[in-house]
N, C-alpha and C positions, 0 to 999 in steps of 0.2 A: 229415634235420633241416635246416631252413633256417638259414643263418648269421645271427646277430643283430648281428654286427659286420662291416662292410665295410672291407677294407684295400686301399689303393692306394699307388702309388709314383710320385713325381715327382722323377726323378734321385736325389739323396741325401736326399729328404724322404719320410718315411712318413706317410700320412694314414689315421687310424683314425676310422671313422664309426659311431656307434650307429645301428643300422638297424631301428628299430621305430617309424616315424613315426605309424602308426595307434594305437599305444599310448603316445604321447607320449615315446617313447624310454625307457620305464621299464626299470629295471635288473632283470635276472633272474640266476639262478644260471648260466644258459647264457652270458650276457654276461660274467659274472665268469670263467668257465672259458675262454672264447675269448680274453679279454684276457690271462689268464695264459699261454696258449699263444703269443700274439703276443709277449709279453714274453720268453719263452724263445727265440723265433726271432730277435728283434732283440737279440742278445747283444753281447758286447764286440767280436766280430770282424765285426759287420755293417757294411755300407757305408752304412747309414742314419745320418745325422748329426743330424737334427732330426725331431721327431714332432709332428704336429698331431692333436688330438683334437677331434671335433665331433659334432653330431647331425644326422640326416637331417631335412629340412624347415626351416621358418622359425619355427615357434611354440615348439618345445621343444628345448633342449639335452638335458635329461632331467628328468622329473617325479619322479625318485626310485625307490624300490623298487616293483616290481610287486606289487600287493596279493595276488596268487595265491601268492606265495612263502612267505607266513607259515604256510600250512597244510602245507608240504612237509617241515618239519624239526621234530624232536622236542624240541630244546633250543636255548637261545640261543647256546651255543658253536658248534654245528653251523651255525646260521643265519649267524652272523658269518663263519665260515670259508668258507662256500660263496658268500656274497654280497659279500664284500670286493672292491672294485674300486679304491678310492683308494690303498690301500697298494701295489697292483700298479703303478698309474700312477706313483706316487711313487718306485718303485724303478728306473725307467729312469735310466741313468747319463748320458744325453745330454739336451739341452734339449727341453722339451715345451711346446707352446703349446695352450691351450684356445681354440678358435674357438667362442665361445658364441653360437650362432645364434638362441637363444630362451631361454625361462625355464629357470633352473637351480634346482631345488627339492629340498630334503631331500638324499638321497644323491647326487642329480644335482649339487648345489652342492659337496658333499664331493669328488666326482670332479674337478670343475673346480679346486678348491682345491689338489689334488695336483699340478697342472701348474705349471710355472715362470712362465709368462706367460699372461695372460688378455686376449683381445680380444673385446669383447661387442657385440652388436647394440643399437642405441639403444632397441629395443622390449623387450629382455630384462628379466626381473625375477628377484630372488634372494631365497630364503627358506629357513629351517629350521623348519618347522612341527611337528616331531615331538612337542614337549611337549604340544601341544593334543590329540594322539592318545594320550597316555599313554606315549609312547615317548621316546627321545632319540637323538641322533646316535651312530652306532657305527663310522663309517668315517673317523674322524679330524677330524670337524667341530669338536669342542670344543677341539681342539689347534691345528689349522691356522688357523682363522678369527681367534682373538685374536692370533696371531702376525702376521697380515696387517693387521688393522684396529684392533687394540688391544682391551684387556679390556672397556672400557665399551661400545663399539659391539657387540662380540661378545655380551656379556651381553644386550643389547637384542634382537638378532636371534634368539639361541638360546632365551632364557627366555620372551620375549614372542611369538616366532614371527613377528616383524615382517617384512613384505615391503619390499624396497628396490628402487628403479628404477635404471636404468643410470647416471643422472647422480650419484646418491648413491653408487653403487658405485665410480664413478670418483673422487669426492671423498675417499672413505675409504680408497682404495687396494685395494679388493676386486678391481678390474680395472685393467689398464694402459692400455687404450684403448677408446673407444666409437666405433663407426662406423655408418653406415646399414646396414640389414639385408642389402642386396645386396653390401655391401663387406666382410662379415665374412671370408669365405674368401679373397678377393683380398688383404686386409690381412694375414691370417695367412700366406699363401704368400709375400708380399713380405718379411715379417719372417723367415720360415723360410729363404728364399734368401739373405738377408743373413747370417744365422747360419751357414748351410751353407758360405759362402765363407770362413769363418774357420777357424782351426786346430781340428780336432775334438778333439784331446787337450787343448788349452788350454781349450776350452769345458767339457769333462767335469771337468777338475781345478778350474776356477773354480766350477762348480756344486757339486762336492763340498766345496770350501772354505766356500762360503756356507752350505749346508745343515748340514753337521756343525759348523761354527764357531758357529752360533747356539745350539747346545746345550753349548758350552764356555765357559770363562772367556776373557777377552780374551787372556791370555797363552798359553793352550792353542791358541786359534784362530790366533794369530800363528805359533806353532810349526808348526801344520798347514799354513798358507799357505806358509811357508818350505820345508817338506819337499816339498810338491807343486811348488813353483817349481824346486827342485833336480832333481826327477825330469824336468821338462820339458827341462832342459838336456841330457839324455841322448837326446832324441828326434831323429829325422830331420826332423820337421816344423819344429822350432826352427831347424835349420840352413837349411832351405828358406826359412823366413820371413825370416831375416836376409839371405840371398843375394838374394831377390826385392826386399827393401827397398833393398839396395845397388844392384841393377841396374834399379830403378824399373820392375818388372813385377809382374804378378799371381802370387802364390805358387801352387804346385801341391802342396797338402797331400795326404799319403797316409794320415794317421792312424797313423803309425809313429814 
């Protein structure tokens, strides 16, 4: 069986590529299974500090669910279980960057939404057209999109199935940056290297505080932030960071 995901490593950066360009990088149960396997391999003890997710080619990040998958499963629960990819992507404890090389449609957009930062090609388009097909988002789209761009804009995209271009995506906060098509991966790698030079434990705790805090009251979120801050004080990386600052040199973080 040919791998439908390509995995590469650039020092402490992991690069995950949806590798079905002839099928518009459409998502299959095989892709979902391979992504879960990658998630298991890049666990808490991994030397990978930052992850980039992208699609092969220039036209499509992902066109959503491969149509052939609908006939493979007998019920909706099994379909969701076998096809879920965004929940897997969202479970990485370290920073994730979506390098959106082309259109992100349907579940393809849901997968990009599960990443922490999104860098998009200026030619990329974004849409959730499921309602026009008598379907609806199932991989987190109705929850993550309004948290990013607000309820009003999310309603427009989800209920009307409206397609937005990269300029609008940037204005509404759907993506963090828009670059020329050839600059998507270079920009993602530059950002990943910047992130990778920072304290890996600090990045993970900050990510945890942001994600979990959004589902808490302000008081609960502040308590979580304080608890994680106290935990950082017990790490070797914090000691190294203070020493490097005092000695005016680059810190050598070990993730401990």
